[in-house]
C-alpha positions, -999 to +999 in steps of 0.1 A: +493+139+909+471+108+908+447+109+878+414+091+881+404+065+856+382+077+827+345+077+837+327+064+806+290+072+801+287+046+774+307+014+770+335+018+745+364+043+740+374+058+718+347+059+692+326+087+677+299+097+702+317+082+732+309+104+762+335+107+790+346+129+819+379+147+813+408+137+835+426+170+827+411+203+815+411+215+779+428+249+777+433+272+747+415+245+726+439+217+733+443+191+760+452+154+766+432+125+779+447+092+791+427+060+788+440+025+794+476+037+793+472+055+759+473+093+758+451+110+733+452+147+722+419+165+725+410+194+703+379+215+709+363+242+731+379+248+765+364+226+792+372+221+829+384+190+847+357+164+850+334+180+824+316+155+803+324+157+766+316+136+736+339+127+707+327+140+673+356+128+652+388+107+656+420+113+636+447+089+647+453+097+684+435+131+681+400+133+694+378+162+684+349+171+707 
């Protein structure tokens, strides 16, 4: 499967309040997102592929939305 590049709404990633479109869905409160060759774990409400989410907190490579 070819995954599209992250679509950023603002200019930097990752940082709190960054808004981006998911390149994979979040299911059962967990997911992953790859940006610039780095895979981050996502934690938060379930969301479908391509949904725009914003980061509320960063803990290492874990992004809370």
